[in-house]
C-alpha positions, 0 to 999 in steps of 0.5 A: 473528174478524171484520175490523171498522171504524172510524167515523172521526166523533165523534157521539152515537149516539142511541136515535132509534129506539126509542119511548119512548128519545128526547124528540120525533120524528124530523125529516122526512116521517116520522110519530112512531110511535105507543105501540106502535110503529105509525105513525099512519093518516095516515102514508099513503105518508110511512112511512118506515124509522124507522116500519119499524124500529119497528113490528118492535121492537116486535113482535120479542121483545125486551122490554128497550132496555139496550145498544141503539142507534139510527142514522136518516138524519135525523140518523146519515146520514154514520155510517149511509152508512159503515156501509152500505158497510162492515158490509151491503156496501149500494154503490147510493145509498139514501133513507132508512134505520134501523137498532136494534143491540146493542153489544158482545156481541150480534147483535141487529140491526133495519135498514130501508132504502130504496132508489131502485126495487125492482130495489135493493131486492132487491139490497140484500136481498141484501146483507143475506143475505150479511151475515146468514152474515157475524154468524153467523161473528162468534158462532160459537164465541165467542157460540153463542146469538147466532150462533143468533140470526143464523142464523136472521134474516130478510129482507123486501123489499117494493117499494123497501124492504128489511129486516134483522131478527136478533132472538128473533122475526125472523118477527114483526119481519117481519110486522109491517113487512109490516102496516105496509105493506100498504094504505098503499103502493103495489107498482105497478112503475114504467114502465121499472122491474123487471116490464116484461118482462110488463107487467100479469101478474097470475095465482095460477097456480103453473104460470104462475109457474114458466114465468115465473120459468123465461123470465127465466133464459135457460135452453133450456126443452126440456132442463128436466124440468117438473112439475105436475098434467099427471101428479099420480102424478109429481108427487105422487112427486117432493114426497114423495120428494125434498122430502119434503113431506107431502100435507097441506102442500101444495095446488099446486106446479110445477117446472122442472128440469135433471135432470142440473145443478143448475138447479132452480124450483120454486112451491109454493101452501101450506095452513095458517099459519106454521107450515106455511109454515115447514115446508114452507121447513124441507124445501125448504131440506133438500132443497137442502143435499142437492143442493149436497152431491152437487156440487163446490163449486168447479164452477158447479152447485156455486155455483148451488147454494150461492146458492140461495134458499127464499123465501116470498110472500104477498098474505093469501089465498095462500101460496107458498114458492118455491125457486130455484136459478137465476142471477138469484134477484133478478130472479126474486124481483121478477117473482114477487111483482109477477106474484103480487100479493103483498106482496113476498118474505122468505127466510131464508139458507141457510149450508152451506158446506163445501168439502172438503180433497182431501187431509183428505176429512173436513175443511174445506178452509181458505183464510185469510180474511185479514180481519184482521192476524193476525201474531204480537207477538214476545216474543223479548225477554221471552223472553230478559229471563225467561231472565236475569232482568232486565226493565231493557231491555225497553221499556216496554210489554214490561216491563209485560207481563213483570212481569203474567206474573211474577205469573201464573206466581207465582199460578197455579204451585207447585214440582214441577208437571208439564207437564201442571199447570202446563198446566191451571193456566195454562188454568184461569186464563186462563179466569176472568180474561181476558175477551173483547174484544167491541169486535171483534164491534160494527162500529161499534168499532174494536179496539185492537192490544192486544186481539191480543197479550199486552198485551191478555190479561195487563195488560189482561185483554181481548183477543180470539183472538190476544190469547189464543192469544198470552198462553197461548203467552207463558205456557207459554213462560215456564213451560217447556212446549212450545207452538205456535200456530195461524193458522187459521179458523172459521165454515168458513173465513170468520172468522179464528180462532187457538189453541194447541197443547201437547206433553206426553209427545211427544204434542200436543194442540189447546187453544181457551182463547178459546172455553172463556173465553167459555164461562165469561163467558157462565156455561155452562162451569165446571171443567176436567172441562167444558171443551171445547177442552182437551186435544183431537184435532185431529179433535176441532178439525175437526168443532168448527168449526176450520180449518188448514194441516193438512199443516204443523202437528202432527197431534193423534191423543191422546185421554187429554186430556193425562193420560197 
């Protein structure tokens, strides 16, 4: 689960960004997008965030506009200021912004922001990078396809513009935005702006670009190993053996690295089109993942590698892929495209993040994210009333829960059922009858507290993970089956999550009805034999992105799925 925030302004959210979704053009300096979504040739320097977002949407791989909303600065500035700070974590002042986003059970989002200068845009791009990881966590387990789309998102930074593309074709969206800016927007640095440390430097030499990036890091060059065409045999061996690149994938390469530490900068000029660029990026990303695994994540070196990025930059004739495992990545990005004369710097975030528990070396370290209020709803009065067979003393809220639970138990349970059969029947009922409250994934909505409780699961038939877990707990309590609720996390201990454990014939088993119900809702899961999270082991849960307090939680080891 992820924390959401409420927009406290009551205002219509218009589909103003999308071509054909509204009447009239946006107010302000922007030109109205053409039918293709691209601005007219006369737009010139008046290009706005709306123009770029509209162009990107045309090439983003999404055919329909259903379930989308648009926000742009001319009409929705107050909402966007709240959204920029709370969702994107962009604290600096911005000049223009446009967002096309899906509501509910979709991660789709295109955002373009124009900052005050190039340096601020690089910081905004970094904020977008972190947001992509957050959105992946929002949907991990709940909607795996949406989580994968978020994980494949692209970041684009060009001059004062930064953009985020979480869509079916993020490369197409990014290329469309770049095409709009190409030749129509000056990328020359302003006086006093970033890049002044290398005034007038323009070069396509990979060694010079590498040395520039190293020079702004403040590291001692005498301690670095440099690989370039000065020793082709050594360079070729390293690029092949360490990076995994084939000779036909690259033309030139220059590397600076600290053999005993994490620091590494590489500039690779690649041959071929986007397929080659993506292949080279994948190889360098895999290399960084392997390097990160060699360092303790709690150390400075581990932290440096966790923040490392691989990006591409092109001027149409030259295509570069750049590896940056260094402190000042933002400064390096800006310095690179200014010196190389390219059209900005694009990169996708890396998501490898696994702090292992020292006492459980095969499991991710659990650190409570505390993004949501994960306190359990107290059902003691409901359980006592059930034992007495008299709900008259309950509050109105609890009485509704009691009555709804009674109806479920009457419907699902039969006389003579074993504990396993009771569990199976109630789990099946929840998978097929309780829906997920997708307002929790929508960062413009406030999730009602009832979705965290059995009221959401039983009365409203809509809940988030804590509501699913506490609903299942209550049903099992009333059915007389031993059960516990586990409040833990997912997405490598970055998202709050909750599930249950059930004890059958002296053995503990783990169940996650939320994620199986999500699969059912999305047409993936079926009957019990197709459930992924029913009566599994603790190791199964750990391997499927669940984290919890291992030392103080029963360990589920039985592999018979509760059948005995």
